[in-house]
RODO-2510 file (C-alpha; in nm, 4 decimals, decimal comma):
residues 416
     n   res          X          Y          Z
     1     x     0,0000     0,0000     0,0000
     2     x     0,1052     0,3626    -0,0472
     3     x    -0,0936     0,5160     0,2395
     4     x    -0,2842     0,3557     0,5233
     5     x    -0,3256     0,2688     0,8881
     6     x    -0,1864    -0,0315     1,0730
     7     x    -0,2964    -0,1733     1,4058
     8     x    -0,4312    -0,4851     1,5680
     9     x    -0,8132    -0,4587     1,5535
    10     x    -0,9317    -0,2049     1,2975
    11     x    -1,2815    -0,3080     1,1913
    12     x    -1,4179     0,0007     1,3690
    13     x    -1,1770     0,2472     1,2071
    14     x    -1,3045     0,5659     1,0397
    15     x    -0,9586     0,6641     0,9137
    16     x    -1,0074     0,5617     0,5509
    17     x    -1,3109     0,7900     0,5134
    18     x    -1,1297     1,0797     0,6775
    19     x    -0,8138     1,0554     0,4670
    20     x    -1,0145     1,0097     0,1484
    21     x    -1,2015     1,3306     0,2314
    22     x    -0,8861     1,5209     0,3263
    23     x    -0,6554     1,4173     0,0441
    24     x    -0,8265     1,1770    -0,1933
    25     x    -0,5447     0,9230    -0,2125
    26     x    -0,6026     0,5494    -0,1784
    27     x    -0,5832     0,4861     0,1965
    28     x    -0,5921     0,1274     0,3223
    29     x    -0,6673    -0,0237     0,6618
    30     x    -0,4340    -0,3136     0,7449
    31     x    -0,4409    -0,5282     1,0551
    32     x    -0,0972    -0,6668     1,1429
    33     x    -0,0095    -0,9245     1,4067
    34     x     0,2681    -0,8260     1,6445
    35     x     0,5093    -1,0920     1,5189
    36     x     0,4726    -0,9554     1,1638
    37     x     0,5570    -0,5935     1,2512
    38     x     0,9325    -0,6163     1,2054
    39     x     0,8972    -0,7708     0,8611
    40     x     0,6509    -0,4955     0,7617
    41     x     0,8964    -0,2213     0,8558
    42     x     1,1986    -0,3952     0,7086
    43     x     1,0262    -0,4181     0,3708
    44     x     0,9135    -0,0508     0,3859
    45     x     0,6514    -0,1078     0,1173
    46     x     0,4603     0,2110     0,1891
    47     x     0,4906     0,5868     0,1412
    48     x     0,3304     0,6922     0,4707
    49     x     0,1156     0,5285     0,7371
    50     x    -0,0700     0,5949     1,0574
    51     x    -0,0167     0,3626     1,3518
    52     x    -0,2773     0,2902     1,6158
    53     x    -0,3400     0,0679     1,9199
    54     x    -0,1360    -0,1184     2,0360
    55     x     0,1735    -0,0318     1,8300
    56     x     0,2431     0,3382     1,8925
    57     x     0,5390     0,2565     2,1145
    58     x     0,6329    -0,0879     1,9797
    59     x     0,7324     0,0451     1,6355
    60     x     0,9818     0,3062     1,7552
    61     x     1,2893     0,0776     1,7279
    62     x     1,2093     0,0215     1,3591
    63     x     1,2363     0,3931     1,2729
    64     x     1,5407     0,5887     1,1601
    65     x     1,4389     0,9203     1,3149
    66     x     1,1540     1,0481     1,5297
    67     x     1,0414     1,4029     1,5903
    68     x     1,1124     1,5935     1,9110
    69     x     0,7506     1,5708     2,0303
    70     x     0,7291     1,1982     1,9490
    71     x     1,0530     1,1360     2,1373
    72     x     0,9268     1,3256     2,4409
    73     x     0,5941     1,1442     2,4375
    74     x     0,7559     0,8096     2,3497
    75     x     0,4791     0,7309     2,1029
    76     x     0,4530     0,7492     1,7235
    77     x     0,1290     0,7454     1,5267
    78     x     0,2563     0,8707     1,1879
    79     x     0,5432     0,7262     0,9831
    80     x     0,6723     0,8715     0,6552
    81     x     0,9037     0,6831     0,4214
    82     x     1,1448     0,9300     0,2604
    83     x     1,3820     0,7557     0,0219
    84     x     1,3988     0,4471     0,2378
    85     x     1,4401     0,6280     0,5712
    86     x     1,1502     0,6072     0,8151
    87     x     1,0533     0,9238     1,0042
    88     x     0,8166     0,9044     1,3011
    89     x     0,5826     1,1781     1,4267
    90     x     0,3079     1,2183     1,6840
    91     x     0,0106     1,4024     1,5344
    92     x    -0,2146     1,2806     1,8192
    93     x    -0,0644     1,5638     2,0278
    94     x    -0,2073     1,8263     1,7935
    95     x    -0,5340     1,6376     1,7539
    96     x    -0,6004     1,6186     2,1283
    97     x    -0,4967     1,9797     2,1786
    98     x    -0,7384     2,0836     1,9020
    99     x    -1,0192     1,8796     2,0613
   100     x    -0,9766     2,0526     2,3976
   101     x    -0,9475     2,3969     2,2424
   102     x    -1,2568     2,3382     2,0262
   103     x    -1,4642     2,2925     2,3426
   104     x    -1,3278     2,6185     2,4830
   105     x    -1,1657     2,4481     2,7822
   106     x    -0,8501     2,5882     2,9411
   107     x    -0,6224     2,3511     3,1301
   108     x    -0,4140     2,6319     3,2772
   109     x    -0,3876     2,5857     3,6524
   110     x    -0,6149     2,2778     3,6450
   111     x    -0,5623     1,9370     3,8011
   112     x    -0,5879     1,6749     3,5269
   113     x    -0,6469     1,3015     3,5662
   114     x    -0,5401     1,0832     3,2733
   115     x    -0,6830     0,7312     3,2458
   116     x    -0,4606     0,4708     3,0804
   117     x    -0,0957     0,3786     3,0426
   118     x    -0,0378     0,3454     2,6672
   119     x     0,1095     0,5795     2,4102
   120     x    -0,1994     0,8024     2,4029
   121     x    -0,1695     0,8457     2,7789
   122     x     0,1777     0,9933     2,7273
   123     x     0,0334     1,2182     2,4566
   124     x    -0,2408     1,3421     2,6887
   125     x     0,0146     1,4188     2,9601
   126     x     0,2266     1,6162     2,7132
   127     x    -0,0781     1,8134     2,5972
   128     x    -0,1855     1,8867     2,9537
   129     x     0,1643     2,0055     3,0396
   130     x     0,1807     2,2210     2,7266
   131     x    -0,1572     2,3763     2,8084
   132     x    -0,0460     2,4717     3,1584
   133     x    -0,2051     2,2134     3,3878
   134     x    -0,0950     2,2589     3,7479
   135     x    -0,0992     1,8870     3,8267
   136     x    -0,1095     1,5802     3,6020
   137     x    -0,1883     1,2382     3,7477
   138     x    -0,1896     0,9192     3,5383
   139     x    -0,3961     0,6147     3,6317
   140     x    -0,3386     0,2491     3,5514
   141     x    -0,4745    -0,0790     3,6823
   142     x    -0,1355    -0,1315     3,8445
   143     x     0,0638     0,1314     4,0318
   144     x     0,4014     0,1534     3,8579
   145     x     0,6315     0,4012     3,6854
   146     x     0,4571     0,7039     3,8316
   147     x     0,1015     0,5774     3,7813
   148     x    -0,1553     0,5494     4,0589
   149     x    -0,4329     0,2897     4,0786
   150     x    -0,8004     0,3632     4,0221
   151     x    -0,8598     0,3106     4,3941
   152     x    -0,6039     0,5811     4,4707
   153     x    -0,7659     0,8084     4,2142
   154     x    -1,0999     0,7744     4,3918
   155     x    -0,9325     0,8709     4,7183
   156     x    -0,8116     1,1916     4,5541
   157     x    -1,1161     1,2361     4,3328
   158     x    -1,2324     1,5705     4,4721
   159     x    -0,9147     1,7383     4,3487
   160     x    -0,9471     1,6676     3,9766
   161     x    -1,1091     1,9199     3,7442
   162     x    -1,0436     1,7510     3,4088
   163     x    -1,0425     1,3833     3,3072
   164     x    -0,8890     1,2571     2,9831
   165     x    -0,9574     0,8930     2,8990
   166     x    -0,6990     0,7186     2,6821
   167     x    -0,8047     0,3606     2,7610
   168     x    -1,0123     0,1541     2,5139
   169     x    -1,2826     0,1109     2,7784
   170     x    -1,6223     0,1698     2,6170
   171     x    -1,4857     0,1393     2,2620
   172     x    -1,6654    -0,0620     1,9930
   173     x    -1,7675    -0,3398     2,0241
   174     x    -1,7668    -0,3191     2,4052
   175     x    -1,9866    -0,0117     2,4299
   176     x    -2,1821     0,0781     2,7427
   177     x    -1,8783     0,0744     2,9714
   178     x    -1,6886     0,3495     3,1522
   179     x    -1,3448     0,3359     3,3118
   180     x    -1,4542     0,5455     3,6115
   181     x    -1,7623     0,6418     3,8123
   182     x    -1,8011     1,0170     3,7604
   183     x    -2,0249     1,0557     4,0665
   184     x    -1,7111     1,0383     4,2769
   185     x    -1,5479     1,3367     4,1029
   186     x    -1,7312     1,6352     4,2467
   187     x    -1,5035     1,9096     4,1092
   188     x    -1,5087     1,8040     3,7439
   189     x    -1,5329     2,0770     3,4819
   190     x    -1,4536     1,8807     3,1648
   191     x    -1,4147     1,5249     3,0357
   192     x    -1,2447     1,4161     2,7117
   193     x    -1,2296     1,0675     2,5632
   194     x    -0,9944     0,9470     2,2903
   195     x    -1,2575     0,6848     2,2008
   196     x    -1,4419     0,7899     1,8830
   197     x    -1,6525     0,4791     1,8162
   198     x    -1,9139     0,5064     1,9618
   199     x    -1,9532     0,8772     1,8896
   200     x    -2,0359     0,9440     2,2549
   201     x    -1,8946     0,6829     2,4902
   202     x    -2,0698     0,6046     2,8170
   203     x    -1,8099     0,8235     2,9886
   204     x    -1,9054     1,1195     2,7688
   205     x    -2,2793     1,0566     2,8079
   206     x    -2,2403     1,0322     3,1855
   207     x    -2,0510     1,3613     3,1933
   208     x    -2,3087     1,5443     2,9820
   209     x    -2,5911     1,4067     3,1963
   210     x    -2,4218     1,5819     3,4876
   211     x    -2,3889     1,9098     3,2984
   212     x    -2,0133     1,8688     3,2504
   213     x    -1,8450     1,9843     2,9282
   214     x    -1,7457     1,6686     2,7439
   215     x    -1,6390     1,5461     2,4008
   216     x    -1,5509     1,2157     2,2413
   217     x    -1,2489     1,1524     2,0231
   218     x    -1,3854     1,1954     1,6701
   219     x    -1,2676     1,5555     1,6311
   220     x    -0,9278     1,4503     1,7657
   221     x    -0,9166     1,1746     1,5038
   222     x    -1,0035     1,4092     1,2165
   223     x    -0,7673     1,6810     1,3379
   224     x    -0,4698     1,4485     1,3879
   225     x    -0,5395     1,3035     1,0421
   226     x    -0,5129     1,6542     0,8954
   227     x    -0,1707     1,6980     1,0555
   228     x    -0,0731     1,3521     0,9272
   229     x    -0,1789     1,4492     0,5738
   230     x     0,0560     1,7473     0,5934
   231     x     0,3379     1,5053     0,6725
   232     x     0,2240     1,2518     0,4119
   233     x     0,2067     1,4812     0,1079
   234     x     0,3525     1,8100     0,2325
   235     x     0,0265     1,9997     0,1762
   236     x    -0,1527     2,2172     0,4349
   237     x    -0,5089     2,1458     0,5530
   238     x    -0,7080     2,4402     0,6871
   239     x    -0,9144     2,4383     1,0052
   240     x    -1,2450     2,5012     0,8258
   241     x    -1,1946     2,1881     0,6179
   242     x    -1,1273     1,9843     0,9317
   243     x    -1,4489     2,1130     1,0904
   244     x    -1,6554     2,0366     0,7804
   245     x    -1,5197     1,6826     0,7485
   246     x    -1,5790     1,6238     1,1191
   247     x    -1,9425     1,7397     1,1034
   248     x    -2,0181     1,5436     0,7880
   249     x    -1,8653     1,2270     0,9308
   250     x    -2,0457     1,2696     1,2634
   251     x    -2,3826     1,3053     1,0912
   252     x    -2,3079     1,0175     0,8574
   253     x    -2,2185     0,7831     1,1431
   254     x    -2,4954     0,8927     1,3781
   255     x    -2,8119     0,6886     1,4251
   256     x    -3,1643     0,8250     1,4441
   257     x    -3,3532     0,6370     1,7177
   258     x    -3,7329     0,6370     1,7282
   259     x    -3,9234     0,5666     2,0490
   260     x    -4,2954     0,5813     2,1199
   261     x    -4,6091     0,3818     2,1818
   262     x    -4,7128     0,0874     1,9662
   263     x    -4,8938     0,2177     1,6543
   264     x    -4,7270     0,5595     1,6825
   265     x    -4,5743     0,5178     1,3366
   266     x    -4,2135     0,4356     1,4232
   267     x    -4,1712     0,1740     1,1497
   268     x    -4,3386     0,3754     0,8751
   269     x    -4,1588     0,6974     0,9689
   270     x    -3,8312     0,5102     1,0132
   271     x    -3,8392     0,3640     0,6640
   272     x    -3,9141     0,7070     0,5164
   273     x    -3,6233     0,8622     0,7087
   274     x    -3,3834     0,5862     0,6092
   275     x    -3,4664     0,6451     0,2447
   276     x    -3,4404     1,0247     0,2711
   277     x    -3,1083     1,0221     0,4587
   278     x    -2,9462     0,7153     0,2962
   279     x    -2,9352     0,5298     0,6249
   280     x    -3,0089     0,1642     0,7002
   281     x    -3,3442     0,0929     0,8616
   282     x    -3,3397    -0,1340     1,1675
   283     x    -3,6484    -0,2516     1,3572
   284     x    -3,5560    -0,4013     1,6945
   285     x    -3,8820    -0,5996     1,7164
   286     x    -3,7946    -0,7598     1,3828
   287     x    -3,4463    -0,8421     1,5160
   288     x    -3,6094    -1,0135     1,8147
   289     x    -3,8406    -1,2184     1,5936
   290     x    -3,5518    -1,3202     1,3670
   291     x    -3,3264    -1,4149     1,6605
   292     x    -3,5921    -1,6448     1,8118
   293     x    -3,7548    -1,7566     1,4862
   294     x    -4,0994    -1,7007     1,6355
   295     x    -4,3485    -1,4121     1,6699
   296     x    -4,3474    -1,1791     1,9684
   297     x    -4,6810    -1,3140     2,0982
   298     x    -4,5288    -1,6618     2,1148
   299     x    -4,2153    -1,5337     2,2925
   300     x    -4,4353    -1,3671     2,5539
   301     x    -4,6416    -1,6818     2,5931
   302     x    -4,3386    -1,9048     2,6436
   303     x    -4,0979    -1,6746     2,8312
   304     x    -4,3139    -1,4043     2,9852
   305     x    -4,2417    -1,0352     2,9700
   306     x    -3,9126    -1,0651     3,1642
   307     x    -3,7768    -1,3163     2,9146
   308     x    -3,8836    -1,0998     2,6239
   309     x    -3,7198    -0,7903     2,7764
   310     x    -3,3888    -0,9733     2,8148
   311     x    -3,3912    -1,0698     2,4472
   312     x    -3,4919    -0,7133     2,3587
   313     x    -3,2019    -0,5734     2,5619
   314     x    -2,9523    -0,7928     2,3754
   315     x    -3,0884    -0,6936     2,0338
   316     x    -3,0916    -0,3237     2,1223
   317     x    -2,7304    -0,3469     2,2365
   318     x    -2,6375    -0,5077     1,9055
   319     x    -2,8236    -0,2407     1,7070
   320     x    -2,6594     0,0339     1,9124
   321     x    -2,3115    -0,0661     1,7989
   322     x    -2,4047     0,0069     1,4365
   323     x    -2,3611     0,3393     1,2584
   324     x    -2,5669     0,5323     1,0044
   325     x    -2,8977     0,3662     1,0895
   326     x    -3,2559     0,4630     1,1643
   327     x    -3,3551     0,2416     1,4570
   328     x    -3,7239     0,1872     1,5393
   329     x    -3,7642     0,0442     1,8890
   330     x    -4,0459    -0,1496     2,0480
   331     x    -4,2950     0,0427     2,2602
   332     x    -4,1554    -0,0937     2,5865
   333     x    -3,7857    -0,0540     2,5063
   334     x    -3,7716     0,2560     2,7276
   335     x    -3,8689     0,0534     3,0372
   336     x    -3,5025    -0,0416     3,0786
   337     x    -3,2812     0,2668     3,1104
   338     x    -2,9819     0,0620     2,9940
   339     x    -3,1501     0,0406     2,6526
   340     x    -3,1872     0,4133     2,6025
   341     x    -2,8458     0,4838     2,7545
   342     x    -2,6694     0,2607     2,5035
   343     x    -2,8811     0,3889     2,2134
   344     x    -2,7643     0,7437     2,2931
   345     x    -2,3987     0,6513     2,2464
   346     x    -2,4357     0,6430     1,8691
   347     x    -2,7745     0,8054     1,8318
   348     x    -3,0172     1,0912     1,8754
   349     x    -3,3488     0,9814     2,0264
   350     x    -3,6804     1,1107     1,8884
   351     x    -4,0081     1,0481     2,0740
   352     x    -4,2966     1,0285     1,8271
   353     x    -4,5658     1,1692     2,0532
   354     x    -4,8853     1,0389     1,8969
   355     x    -5,2010     1,1160     2,1035
   356     x    -5,3701     0,8260     2,2789
   357     x    -5,6934     0,8684     2,0824
   358     x    -5,5015     0,8143     1,7567
   359     x    -5,3394     0,4867     1,8659
   360     x    -5,4925     0,1592     1,7526
   361     x    -5,4844    -0,1846     1,9092
   362     x    -5,3804    -0,5060     1,7335
   363     x    -5,3707    -0,8686     1,8426
   364     x    -4,9965    -0,9011     1,7797
   365     x    -4,9117    -0,6634     2,0675
   366     x    -4,9385    -0,8688     2,3874
   367     x    -4,9414    -0,5746     2,6295
   368     x    -5,1742    -0,3449     2,4346
   369     x    -5,4180    -0,5669     2,2487
   370     x    -5,7225    -0,3789     2,3790
   371     x    -5,8097    -0,0172     2,4574
   372     x    -5,7884    -0,0543     2,8354
   373     x    -5,4397    -0,2087     2,8236
   374     x    -5,3265     0,0462     2,5653
   375     x    -5,4307     0,3365     2,7864
   376     x    -5,2592     0,1752     3,0872
   377     x    -4,9326     0,1332     2,8932
   378     x    -4,9590     0,4925     2,7672
   379     x    -4,9928     0,6337     3,1205
   380     x    -4,7144     0,4114     3,2541
   381     x    -4,4663     0,5026     2,9814
   382     x    -4,5338     0,8601     2,8806
   383     x    -4,2925     1,0231     3,1262
   384     x    -4,0255     0,7665     3,0353
   385     x    -4,0556     0,8612     2,6690
   386     x    -4,0184     1,2280     2,7578
   387     x    -3,7263     1,1596     2,9897
   388     x    -3,5125     0,9703     2,7398
   389     x    -3,5869     1,1774     2,4291
   390     x    -3,3487     1,4320     2,2832
   391     x    -3,6392     1,5652     2,0765
   392     x    -4,0172     1,5278     2,1103
   393     x    -4,1991     1,5242     1,7768
   394     x    -4,5728     1,5802     1,7330
   395     x    -4,6959     1,2454     1,6053
   396     x    -5,0503     1,3542     1,5175
   397     x    -4,9474     1,4463     1,1617
   398     x    -4,8999     1,2126     0,8662
   399     x    -4,5981     0,9817     0,8549
   400     x    -4,4482     1,1957     0,5780
   401     x    -4,4854     1,5130     0,7875
   402     x    -4,3371     1,3492     1,0977
   403     x    -4,0421     1,2243     0,8921
   404     x    -3,9898     1,5726     0,7487
   405     x    -3,9800     1,7245     1,1003
   406     x    -3,7272     1,4718     1,2240
   407     x    -3,5158     1,5147     0,9122
   408     x    -3,5172     1,8935     0,9564
   409     x    -3,4059     1,8667     1,3187
   410     x    -3,1368     1,6141     1,2354
   411     x    -2,9976     1,8296     0,9565
   412     x    -2,9850     2,1331     1,1874
   413     x    -2,8313     1,9437     1,4775
   414     x    -2,4856     2,0863     1,5446
   415     x    -2,3229     1,7600     1,6636
   416     x    -2,1554     1,8633     1,9881
***
């Protein structure tokens, strides 16, 4: 390959799309096993590459020269082959710095806690130092080489004002996880996560739920790629272009999630939206039926509601890991907060608020097959729909009109 990215597990990578948008060259994603690394660098059959987890430090001995910042950080994420000599750089430094600055956060005089012990952890420490942090503490599962444990971090938790996560905790496919419990950190002002898939990790969602400034790693990824492009082909990339590519990619990867009562139009509206926005339509009830090879009424009859909800939870988790989808959920999906929490990591939730008198009953809905049960479910769930929704949409209009309203909001949404 001429240009590309190497690492261990790269099925989740967005780098190809970013580099194609920035420079238009043929950029390849290549997974390499650790015992094949040396042979890859000896052959030098590339013009320039990015390097990601877990090789940012491992590859250094294979390089002829590394930049001052890469040497200080002891991590390389960009390698350029110039006439057979390999030059290593760290563009993650500039990407993380740009991410923090974009959110308007100053680290000057702040106490910063960095989660993780890999190459990106060193990068985060260098950025925090450069931006004037008064204290920088690094956390690892084991206390060594200047790191403290998570237990020690909790003991000192009231001191920290900024957290930067550089661990893979919460990264695709293991979404729904966070490296720390933010409730313990009572002085937090900002949280940043190098994880970019999902778009908003559980850590970022938890921070925003507490009113804390927070951002995931997608802007860092796009920004560092722009700096890498400058090294790759010696051509500048302007900040406006980085912002545009970031916003387009964010919208392209983001899911639209529809919640609401049975018969509120989620499936019909969802299919219209998927067609309008070139997204994939996913119906979680259909996923449940397919996974069990039997209708929902039969699942309820055999396993009860608790058994059905467990299957539903698993299928919603699976759907939540996907990108660029319109996801229509079952009417009771919101009964489990874990479902809506994980859906928010890659999605924006719309409650189709269709009035009770416009809802119809059908025999294939075990919990709302008659008017009395339907009204009971409506009263039980209404506040839950409101509580989980990012946007409430009037569902009394036609399906086409509801889809148009959701599309308009989604197009205007300013990411983060």
